[in-house]
N, C-alpha and C positions, 0 to 999 in steps of 0.2 A: 403339577400333576393334574390332568384333566379327569375328574371323576364322573363327568356327565356322559362319557362314552359307554359306561357300564350299565347293564340292565339287571334287574332283580330276577332270580331264577326260581321257577316253580319246583315244588318238592319232587316230582317224578323224574327219574333218571338224572338226578342232580349232577353227578360228576361228569357224565357225558355232555350235558348241556353247557356246563362251564367250559369244558374243552372246546366245544364247537363255538361258543361265544368268543373266546380268546383267539381261536384260529381265524374267525371271521374278522375280528378287529385288526389282526395282523394283515390279512388279505386286503382289507379295505383301506389300509394305510393309517388307521387311527391309533395303532400301537406301532411304534417305529423301532428299528434296531437299536439296542442299547437302552431302551426306555425301561424304567423300573416300575414294577407293579406295586400296588399299595401293600402295606404290611399285612400279614395273615389275618390278624384279628379284625382290623378295619376292613379288609377286603371281604371277609366272610359276611360282615354286617352289611356292607355295601351291596352284595349280591343277594342277601337274605338267605344264606345257606349255613350249614354247620361247618366248622373248621375241618373235621375229618374228610368231608366230601370235597372241600376246596383243596386240601392237601393231596388227596388222591388225584384230582384233576391236574394239579400243578406237576406232580410226579409223572403223570402220563404225558403231559406236554413237554417235559424235559426229555423223556425217553424218545419222543417223536422228533426232537430237535428244534422245537419252537421256543423253548425257554431255557434259561440257565439259572440254577439255584445255587447261590453263593452263600456259604456259611457265614453268619453274623453280618451279612451285607444285604441280602434280599433276593428277590426274583427279578430277572431281567430278560427282555426279549432278545432272542438270538438272531443273528443275521442268517436268513434261510439260505442264501447263496453260499455262505461260508461253510455251512454244514456239509455241502456236497464235495467241494473241490479244494478246500483251503490248504490242506497239508501239502499235496504235491506241488501246487503252484507256488506256495510260500517257500518251499525248499528250492525250487528253480530260481526264484528271485534272489534268494540268499546266496546262491552259488554263482550266479551270473548277473551282474548289475546291468549288462548290456540289454537285458530284457525289459528294463524299466521304461525306456522310451516307447516300447510296444504297449506297455500297460497305460502309459499316458495317452497314447493314440486312442485306446479304447475309452479312456475317460473323456476325451474330447468328443467322441461320437455320442456318448451318453449325455454329456452336459449341453452340447449344442442343440440336440433334439429336445432336451428338457426345457431349455430356455424358450425355444420356439413354441412348444406345446403349452408351457406355463402361461405365456402371454395370452393364449386363447381360453385356457381352462380355469385360471386362478379365480379364487373367491376373495372376498374381503378378509376372511380369516387367514387365507394363504398369504396375502400381502402383509398382514401384521407379522406372521411367522417369518417372512423373509426380511422385513425391515428391522425387526427387533435386534438381531445380532449385528446388523449394519450400524445401528445407532450406538451400540456398545463399542464397536470397532472405531467409529468416528470419535467417540469420547476418549477412548484409550489412546488414540493416535495423537490427540492434543497433549497428552502427557508423555509421549514418546514410547508408549508400550503397545503391544499387539499380542493377541492370543490365537493360536491355531484353531481352538475350539469354536470361536465365533466365525472364523473364516469358513470352516467346514459346515457349520450350521446354516450359513447362507446358501451354500450349494445344495445341501440336503433338503432345505426348505423349498428351494426352486424345484428340485426333483419331486418333492411331495405335492407341489402345486399342479403337477401333471395328472395327479390322481391315479397313478399307476404304481402300486406298492412295490412291484418288482424292480422298478427303476431306482427307488430309494434304497432297497436292499443291495442291488448291484453296485450302486455308487458307494455305499458304505463299505462294501467288500473291497472295492478298489482302494478306498482310503485306508482301510485296515492293512492291506498288503503293502502300501507305500508309506506307512506312517513314519518310518525312520527318515526317509528322504524328504518327506513333507516338512518334518520338524527341522531338518538341516537347512532346507531352502528358506524357511521362515527365519531361522536364526541368521542366515546370510543376508536376507533382505533387511532385517531389523538393524543391521550395522550401519546402514545409510538412512538417516532421518527422512530423507526425501521420498523414500519408498513407501512409508506408511500412509501419508495422505494420498499418494497415487493409487495404492491398493483400495483405499476407502472410496476414491472417486470411481474406480472400475466397478466396484460392487453397487455403488449408488446409481451409476448409469444403467447397469443391467436391471436393477430394480425398477427404475423409472420407465424403461422400455416395457417391462412386464406389466407394470401398473397401467400404462397407457394402452395396453392391449395390442401392441405392435410386435407380432412374432418375428418378422424379418430383422427389425432393429434389436430385439432381444437376443437373437442368435448372433448377430454381428458383434454386439458389445461383449457377449460371452466369448466369442472367438478371439477378439482382440485381447481380452484379459488372459485367457489361457495361453495364447501365443507369447505374451509378455512373460508369464510365469515359466513357460517352457524354456525360454532362453536361460533363465537362472538354473532351472532343473538340469539341463544338459551340461551347462558349465560346471556345475557341482560334480556331476558324474565324471566329467573329464578331469577335473582337478584331483578327484579322489583316486584316479587311476583305475 
């Protein structure tokens, strides 16, 4: 949890200033979809405000669709794209799996441009954010295991390196919509031990291109990776009927 991104709030119009600060952090990409805010007491102390003012601001942000307050769990950043159109599209995908390739096509559009732009815009902090889950993936692969969380973290971190917060939220939304098929594809890939090192190598190559500041190579390596995954995606859809 990065506490350095928050600023202490002056007493005047406290609740509104808290709302604006958190909205700005989401817009600037410093708070990402699914990220948890600090616990109420610690958060109030961090901002230098009273807990009633903080609670009022959080409730306002939940009403506006920026946050989700879960009982006994905490406060989480919502996906701003999912608030708008999640239910109708989710229903369509549930009823007709043939739409999934179209969703994957949109994912490729988003990710290819993300890799290209990330190579030009990434900071040292962005590179750390991208490589950290890759290192975990490489370590897990040595033990024959693999988690979808790290895989998706790599792609979301690349989107984050473009410094366009909408790109991160849109990609997270695509992942949310396709979570079932993504998990199934990963389960299928994990059945062959040779797949895990290959996936790690794909991500490592994408990272190296971004780190080298080579937009064309970053996009090409991302395209090769997504095309390889797509083969397994489509095969799974065909096998499931």
